[in-house]
LUMTILUM-115108 format. One record per residue: residue number from 1; residue in one letter; x negated, z negated, y of N, C-alpha, C in turn. Coordinates in steps of 0.1 Angstrom, whole numbers, plus 5000, padded with zeros to 4 digits. Example, Ala and Ser with C-alpha at 12.3 -4.5 7.8 and 13.67 -1.06 7.14 Angstrom:
1;a;4868;4922;4943;4877;4922;4955;4868;4922;4967
2;s;4872;4929;4978;4863;4929;4989;4871;4921;5000
REM end
This chain:
1;m;9445;8670;0683;9459;8671;0688;9468;8657;0687
2;g;9460;8646;0685;9466;8632;0684;9470;8626;0698
3;a;9477;8617;0698;9479;8611;0710;9484;8596;0708
4;s;9480;8586;0718;9484;8572;0718;9488;8570;0732
5;g;9496;8559;0734;9499;8557;0747;9502;8542;0749
6;s;9510;8539;0760;9513;8525;0763;9522;8519;0754
7;r;9525;8506;0756;9533;8499;0747;9550;8504;0746
8;s;9553;8513;0757;9564;8520;0757;9567;8531;0745
9;v;9555;8535;0741;9556;8545;0729;9554;8539;0718
10;l;9550;8526;0715;9549;8519;0703;9558;8523;0692
11;i;9570;8520;0695;9581;8521;0685;9582;8536;0680
12;p;9583;8546;0690;9584;8560;0685;9572;8563;0677
13;a;9560;8558;0680;9548;8563;0673;9550;8556;0657
14;l;9554;8544;0657;9556;8537;0642;9567;8545;0634
15;a;9577;8551;0643;9589;8559;0635;9582;8571;0630
16;l;9571;8577;0637;9567;8591;0632;9559;8587;0620
17;l;9551;8575;0621;9542;8573;0609;9551;8571;0596
18;l;9562;8563;0598;9571;8561;0587;9578;8575;0582
19;v;9581;8583;0592;9587;8597;0587;9575;8604;0579
20;a;9562;8602;0583;9551;8610;0576;9549;8605;0562
21;a;9550;8590;0561;9550;8584;0548;9560;8589;0537
22;v;9572;8589;0543;9585;8593;0534;9582;8607;0529
23;a;9580;8616;0540;9579;8629;0538;9569;8632;0527
24;t;9558;8627;0530;9545;8629;0521;9550;8625;0506
25;d;9556;8613;0504;9560;8609;0492;9570;8620;0485
26;i;9579;8625;0493;9589;8636;0489;9581;8647;0483
27;v;9573;8652;0494;9566;8665;0490;9558;8663;0475
28;r;9550;8652;0476;9542;8651;0464;9550;8648;0451
29;r;9562;8644;0451;9570;8643;0439;9574;8656;0436
30;a;9575;8666;0445;9581;8679;0440;9572;8689;0436
31;i;9558;8685;0433;9548;8696;0431;9543;8698;0416
32;v;9543;8713;0415;9534;8715;0404;9526;8729;0411
33;g;9517;8732;0403;9512;8745;0410;9495;8744;0412
34;a;9489;8754;0417;9476;8754;0420;9470;8764;0430
35;q;9461;8759;0440;9452;8768;0447;9441;8761;0451
36;s;9432;8767;0457;9418;8763;0459;9418;8752;0469
37;g;9407;8744;0470;9405;8733;0479;9401;8739;0493
38;v;9397;8731;0503;9393;8735;0515;9380;8730;0519
39;a;9372;8737;0527;9360;8733;0534;9358;8740;0547
40;p;9355;8731;0558;9355;8736;0572;9346;8751;0571
41;a;9352;8760;0578;9345;8773;0582;9339;8779;0567
42;a;9347;8778;0557;9342;8783;0544;9350;8793;0539
43;s;9343;8798;0527;9348;8808;0519;9350;8804;0506
44;q;9364;8808;0500;9367;8801;0486;9375;8811;0479
45;p;9374;8813;0466;9381;8821;0458;9394;8816;0454
46;s;9405;8824;0454;9418;8820;0449;9417;8819;0433
47;p;9426;8812;0427;9424;8811;0413;9426;8823;0405
48;g;9432;8833;0411;9434;8847;0406;9446;8846;0397
49;g;9448;8858;0392;9461;8861;0385;9459;8870;0373
50;a;9468;8870;0364;9468;8879;0352;9480;8888;0352
51;v;9478;8900;0346;9490;8909;0346;9500;8906;0332
52;a;9513;8910;0333;9519;8905;0323;9519;8892;0318
53;i;9518;8889;0305;9520;8875;0300;9506;8869;0296
54;r;9495;8876;0301;9482;8870;0297;9478;8859;0306
55;p;9475;8848;0300;9471;8835;0308;9461;8839;0319
56;a;9460;8832;0329;9450;8835;0339;9442;8823;0340
57;a;9430;8825;0346;9421;8813;0348;9424;8806;0361
58;t;9432;8795;0359;9437;8789;0372;9431;8777;0375
59;g;9421;8772;0370;9413;8761;0373;9410;8761;0389
60;s;9412;8749;0396;9406;8749;0409;9395;8740;0409
61;p;9387;8741;0420;9377;8732;0424;9383;8719;0430
62;g;9374;8708;0427;9381;8694;0433;9380;8696;0447
63;p;9390;8687;0453;9391;8687;0467;9378;8684;0476
64;a;9377;8693;0485;9364;8691;0493;9368;8683;0505
65;s;9357;8676;0510;9359;8666;0520;9363;8674;0533
66;i;9372;8667;0541;9379;8674;0551;9373;8670;0564
67;n;9368;8678;0573;9362;8675;0586;9375;8670;0595
68;p;9371;8659;0603;9383;8655;0611;9389;8666;0621
69;t;9382;8676;0624;9388;8686;0633;9396;8695;0624
70;d;9397;8693;0612;9407;8702;0603;9421;8695;0604
71;r;9421;8682;0607;9435;8675;0606;9443;8679;0618
72;l;9456;8680;0614;9466;8680;0626;9469;8667;0631
73;d;9473;8666;0643;9475;8651;0648;9487;8645;0642
74;s;9488;8633;0641;9498;8626;0633;9511;8629;0635
75;a;9515;8632;0649;9530;8636;0652;9533;8649;0645
76;t;9524;8659;0648;9525;8674;0641;9526;8672;0626
77;r;9518;8664;0620;9518;8661;0605;9531;8657;0600
78;a;9536;8647;0607;9549;8640;0605;9560;8650;0605
79;l;9561;8658;0616;9570;8668;0617;9570;8679;0607
80;t;9557;8683;0605;9556;8695;0595;9561;8689;0581
81;l;9556;8677;0577;9559;8673;0564;9575;8671;0563
82;e;9580;8668;0573;9595;8665;0573;9602;8678;0571
83;r;9596;8689;0578;9603;8702;0577;9600;8706;0562
84;v;9588;8705;0557;9586;8710;0544;9595;8704;0533
85;a;9597;8690;0536;9606;8682;0526;9620;8688;0528
86;r;9625;8691;0540;9638;8696;0541;9640;8708;0538
87;e;9631;8720;0540;9633;8733;0538;9626;8739;0527
88;g;9617;8733;0519;9608;8736;0511;9615;8737;0496
89;a;9627;8732;0493;9633;8731;0482;9634;8745;0473
90;g;9636;8755;0482;9638;8769;0476;9626;8778;0476
91;t;9613;8770;0479;9601;8777;0481;9591;8768;0471
92;y;9578;8775;0470;9568;8768;0463;9556;8763;0472
93;l;9561;8760;0487;9551;8757;0495;9548;8740;0492
94;p;9556;8733;0486;9553;8719;0482;9541;8720;0470
95;a;9542;8731;0461;9533;8731;0452;9520;8736;0457
96;m;9521;8745;0467;9508;8748;0474;9500;8735;0481
97;l;9509;8727;0487;9502;8715;0494;9495;8707;0483
98;e;9501;8706;0472;9492;8697;0461;9481;8705;0456
99;g;9483;8716;0453;9472;8723;0449;9461;8726;0458
100;s;9463;8724;0471;9453;8726;0481;9448;8713;0487
101;d;9453;8702;0481;9449;8689;0487;9455;8688;0502
102;s;9468;8692;0502;9476;8691;0515;9470;8699;0527
103;v;9462;8710;0524;9457;8718;0535;9463;8731;0532
104;l;9468;8738;0543;9475;8751;0544;9465;8761;0552
105;h;9466;8773;0546;9458;8784;0552;9466;8796;0555
106;r;9466;8801;0565;9472;8815;0569;9466;8820;0580
107;w;9469;8834;0584;9464;8841;0596;9470;8834;0609
108;a;9463;8834;0618;9465;8828;0631;9478;8835;0638
109;d;9485;8826;0646;9496;8832;0652;9493;8844;0662
110;d;9480;8843;0668;9479;8854;0678;9476;8867;0671
111;r;9475;8867;0657;9475;8882;0651;9487;8888;0651
112;a;9497;8882;0655;9509;8891;0657;9509;8902;0667
113;k;9498;8900;0675;9496;8911;0687;9489;8922;0681
114;q;9482;8920;0670;9473;8931;0664;9474;8931;0649
115;p;9478;8943;0643;9480;8943;0628;9467;8938;0621
116;l;9469;8934;0608;9458;8931;0602;9455;8944;0592
117;r;9442;8947;0596;9437;8960;0590;9433;8957;0574
118;v;9439;8965;0566;9436;8965;0551;9429;8976;0548
119;a;9416;8975;0543;9409;8987;0538;9410;8988;0523
120;v;9418;8998;0519;9417;8999;0503;9407;9011;0500
121;l;9396;9005;0495;9385;9016;0490;9389;9025;0480
122;r;9384;9037;0481;9386;9047;0471;9371;9046;0463
123;e;9371;9042;0452;9359;9040;0443;9359;9046;0431
124;d;9357;9061;0430;9357;9068;0419;9347;9064;0409
125;t;9337;9058;0412;9325;9054;0401;9330;9042;0395
126;v;9338;9036;0398;9343;9024;0389;9350;9029;0378
127;p;9347;9026;0365;9353;9030;0354;9367;9027;0354
128;g;9377;9035;0350;9390;9032;0350;9398;9033;0362
129;f;9390;9036;0374;9398;9038;0387;9405;9050;0387
130;r;9418;9049;0392;9428;9060;0393;9431;9061;0408
131;e;9435;9073;0411;9439;9076;0426;9452;9069;0429
132;i;9461;9069;0417;9475;9062;0420;9473;9047;0423
133;f;9463;9041;0420;9462;9027;0423;9462;9024;0438
134;i;9456;9034;0445;9457;9032;0461;9472;9032;0465
135;a;9480;9042;0459;9493;9041;0463;9501;9027;0459
136;n;9496;9023;0447;9502;9010;0443;9498;8998;0452
137;v;9488;9000;0457;9485;8988;0468;9493;8990;0480
138;a;9495;9004;0485;9502;9007;0497;9515;9002;0493
139;w;9522;9004;0482;9536;9000;0480;9537;8984;0481
140;a;9527;8977;0474;9526;8963;0477;9525;8958;0491
141;i;9517;8964;0498;9517;8961;0513;9530;8964;0521
142;g;9537;8974;0517;9550;8975;0523;9561;8965;0519
143;r;9559;8960;0506;9568;8949;0504;9565;8936;0511
144;w;9553;8933;0513;9550;8920;0521;9553;8924;0534
145;n;9551;8935;0541;9555;8938;0555;9570;8938;0556
146;g;9577;8940;0545;9592;8941;0547;9599;8926;0548
147;i;9592;8916;0548;9598;8902;0547;9600;8900;0562
148;g;9593;8904;0571;9594;8901;0586;9586;8890;0591
149;l;9573;8889;0585;9565;8878;0590;9559;8883;0603
150;p;9553;8874;0612;9546;8876;0623;9535;8884;0623
151;v;9529;8885;0611;9516;8894;0608;9520;8907;0602
152;w;9513;8917;0604;9516;8931;0597;9506;8937;0591
153;l;9506;8941;0580;9493;8947;0573;9493;8963;0574
154;e;9483;8967;0578;9481;8981;0582;9470;8987;0574
155;q;9473;8997;0565;9463;9002;0555;9454;9012;0562
156;s;9441;9010;0559;9431;9019;0563;9420;9022;0553
157;p;9413;9035;0553;9405;9037;0542;9390;9031;0547
158;d;9390;9027;0559;9376;9024;0565;9375;9007;0565
159;s;9364;9003;0557;9361;8990;0557;9355;8982;0569
160;s;9351;8992;0578;9344;8987;0588;9355;8980;0599
161;g;9353;8966;0602;9362;8960;0610;9374;8956;0604
162;a;9376;8957;0591;9388;8954;0584;9390;8940;0582
163;d;9402;8935;0584;9404;8922;0581;9404;8917;0565
164;i;9410;8926;0558;9412;8926;0544;9407;8937;0536
165;v;9397;8936;0529;9391;8946;0519;9395;8945;0507
166;v;9401;8956;0500;9405;8958;0486;9396;8967;0479
167;s;9389;8961;0470;9379;8970;0461;9382;8968;0446
168;w;9375;8975;0438;9377;8976;0424;9367;8974;0416
169;v;9367;8968;0404;9356;8965;0394;9362;8970;0380
170;d;9352;8971;0371;9358;8975;0359;9367;8964;0350
171;h;9360;8951;0352;9367;8938;0348;9362;8927;0355
172;l;9369;8916;0354;9366;8903;0359;9361;8894;0349
173;d;9353;8884;0353;9349;8873;0343;9362;8865;0339
174;g;9361;8858;0328;9371;8850;0323;9383;8858;0317
175;n;9394;8855;0321;9408;8860;0317;9416;8865;0330
176;r;9408;8869;0341;9415;8873;0352;9414;8888;0355
177;t;9424;8894;0363;9425;8908;0364;9425;8909;0380
178;g;9425;8899;0387;9425;8900;0401;9419;8887;0408
179;r;9412;8889;0420;9405;8877;0425;9405;8880;0441
180;t;9409;8869;0448;9410;8869;0463;9400;8859;0469
181;d;9391;8863;0477;9383;8853;0482;9386;8852;0499
182;l;9388;8841;0503;9393;8838;0516;9382;8832;0525
183;t;9382;8836;0537;9372;8828;0547;9381;8824;0558
184;w;9379;8810;0561;9388;8806;0573;9381;8798;0581
185;q;9387;8795;0593;9381;8787;0603;9384;8771;0601
186;r;9378;8761;0608;9380;8747;0604;9394;8744;0604
187;r;9403;8749;0615;9416;8743;0616;9427;8752;0606
188;g;9420;8761;0598;9429;8765;0588;9432;8781;0590
189;p;9431;8787;0602;9434;8802;0602;9425;8809;0593
190;i;9430;8819;0585;9421;8829;0577;9416;8839;0587
191;v;9404;8842;0584;9396;8852;0594;9391;8866;0586
192;k;9390;8863;0572;9385;8874;0566;9389;8872;0551
193;v;9393;8885;0544;9397;8883;0530;9391;8894;0523
194;r;9386;8892;0509;9381;8902;0500;9390;8902;0488
195;v;9397;8912;0484;9405;8912;0473;9398;8923;0464
196;t;9397;8916;0450;9390;8925;0440;9399;8927;0429
197;l;9402;8939;0425;9412;8942;0414;9405;8949;0402
198;a;9409;8944;0391;9402;8949;0378;9409;8964;0373
199;t;9401;8973;0368;9407;8985;0363;9411;8983;0348
200;h;9405;8973;0342;9409;8968;0328;9412;8955;0327
201;l;9422;8953;0317;9428;8939;0314;9416;8933;0306
202;p;9417;8919;0305;9407;8910;0297;9405;8916;0284
203;d;9415;8921;0277;9413;8927;0263;9407;8941;0263
204;g;9404;8947;0274;9396;8959;0274;9406;8971;0278
205;r;9419;8969;0276;9429;8980;0279;9429;8983;0293
206;p;9429;8997;0296;9431;9001;0309;9443;8996;0316
207;v;9443;8992;0329;9455;8987;0338;9462;9000;0340
208;q;9475;9000;0338;9485;9010;0342;9489;9007;0355
209;p;9496;9018;0361;9500;9018;0374;9510;9006;0378
210;a;9520;9005;0369;9529;8996;0370;9523;8981;0371
211;e;9512;8979;0362;9506;8966;0361;9497;8965;0374
212;m;9492;8976;0380;9485;8974;0393;9494;8970;0404
213;v;9506;8974;0403;9515;8969;0413;9518;8953;0413
214;v;9519;8949;0400;9518;8934;0398;9507;8927;0404
215;l;9495;8934;0401;9483;8927;0406;9482;8928;0421
216;a;9485;8939;0427;9485;8940;0441;9495;8929;0448
217;l;9506;8930;0444;9514;8921;0449;9511;8905;0449
218;h;9505;8901;0437;9501;8889;0436;9488;8885;0444
219;e;9479;8894;0445;9466;8891;0452;9468;8894;0468
220;l;9476;8902;0471;9479;8903;0487;9488;8890;0490
221;g;9495;8884;0483;9500;8872;0485;9492;8861;0487
222;h;9480;8860;0480;9469;8851;0483;9463;8854;0497
223;a;9462;8868;0499;9455;8872;0511;9462;8868;0525
224;i;9474;8866;0523;9481;8860;0536;9484;8846;0536
225;g;9477;8839;0525;9477;8825;0525;9486;8818;0515
226;l;9492;8825;0506;9501;8819;0496;9493;8813;0485
227;g;9497;8803;0477;9492;8797;0467;9500;8801;0454
228;h;9497;8796;0442;9505;8798;0430;9519;8791;0432
229;s;9528;8799;0424;9541;8793;0422;9542;8787;0409
230;p;9550;8777;0405;9552;8772;0392;9565;8780;0385
231;v;9571;8789;0392;9582;8796;0387;9579;8809;0382
232;k;9580;8812;0369;9576;8824;0362;9580;8835;0367
233;s;9591;8838;0373;9597;8850;0378;9591;8855;0391
234;d;9583;8844;0398;9578;8848;0412;9565;8857;0411
235;a;9562;8864;0420;9551;8872;0420;9539;8865;0422
236;l;9539;8852;0428;9526;8843;0428;9525;8835;0417
237;y;9533;8836;0406;9530;8828;0393;9518;8831;0387
238;p;9509;8824;0382;9496;8827;0377;9495;8837;0368
239;e;9505;8838;0358;9505;8849;0348;9518;8858;0350
240;t;9519;8862;0362;9530;8870;0366;9532;8883;0361
241;s;9545;8887;0358;9548;8902;0356;9558;8907;0365
242;a;9559;8901;0377;9569;8905;0386;9564;8918;0394
243;t;9572;8928;0394;9570;8941;0400;9575;8941;0415
244;d;9581;8930;0419;9586;8929;0433;9588;8915;0436
245;l;9588;8912;0448;9590;8899;0454;9603;8893;0452
246;t;9602;8878;0449;9615;8872;0447;9619;8866;0461
247;s;9630;8859;0461;9635;8852;0472;9626;8840;0476
248;r;9621;8834;0465;9612;8824;0467;9598;8827;0472
249;d;9593;8839;0468;9580;8846;0474;9583;8847;0489
250;r;9594;8853;0492;9597;8858;0506;9599;8844;0515
251;g;9607;8834;0510;9610;8821;0517;9597;8814;0519
252;t;9589;8813;0508;9576;8806;0509;9567;8811;0520
253;a;9567;8825;0521;9558;8832;0532;9565;8829;0545
254;m;9577;8829;0547;9584;8827;0559;9581;8813;0564
255;l;9582;8804;0556;9581;8788;0559;9566;8787;0562
256;l;9557;8792;0555;9542;8790;0557;9540;8795;0572
257;y;9545;8807;0576;9542;8812;0588;9551;8805;0600
258;s;9558;8796;0598;9567;8789;0606;9561;8774;0609
259;i;9550;8772;0603;9544;8757;0604;9528;8760;0608
260;p;9523;8750;0614;9508;8753;0616;9499;8750;0605
261;p;9488;8758;0604;9478;8757;0593;9471;8745;0597
262;g;9462;8740;0585;9454;8728;0586;9457;8719;0577
263;s;9452;8708;0579;9453;8694;0571;9466;8687;0573
264;l;9475;8685;0562;9485;8677;0565;9483;8664;0558
265;k;9470;8661;0555;9468;8648;0546;9467;8636;0556
REM end
């Protein structure tokens, strides 16, 4: 997506580079938070979240090398960073950039023409699974759909051909109760997601329906491309107890889907 030209465009090009440098500095100064690194055509787990006030395992792998095809062109990077610096104050998108080595992932723009199929599996054999958990996930799907994003989540019981699959386990390793694994293309668009929700908390207690709402909101946020928020009240805070989306959750998602995915580094 880069461009170079004759001497007549030298000054505008230098101006864009200056804007990029300034915007990058502003973004990096504003940042706290975490999400996974990036690898071309890769699959990577989210850091996960915990219910209520239990700490989550939020460690992230070190930044992976970025293939040149992952990078946006210099002009697009400059304009995008300028926009994040200008509009990101009420969001945690700057924190996402820091936590992901300045790489953003989301579903591609062309998915606006076709709903994202979310298969919520009914797994009665998993210890602690309750039928109401499916309704809890459905409620969380409705909350994300209510934002007005260009992508739409459509629930389905069938995992065949699903874009997002939600499944259940008795418990997860470490101190986590939810996990989201993303698969993306080289330039950043997400192509497949696997969400795993635990039916028991790290201390062994069964997850209650209200807690499953917290989990579903958090992990579906990762499923559409959001990283962690540094603000405790947000649904994407690592140790969240939020049972609904905040204005920061909504604003971050809207800003993410108004800028191109890929590397801004």
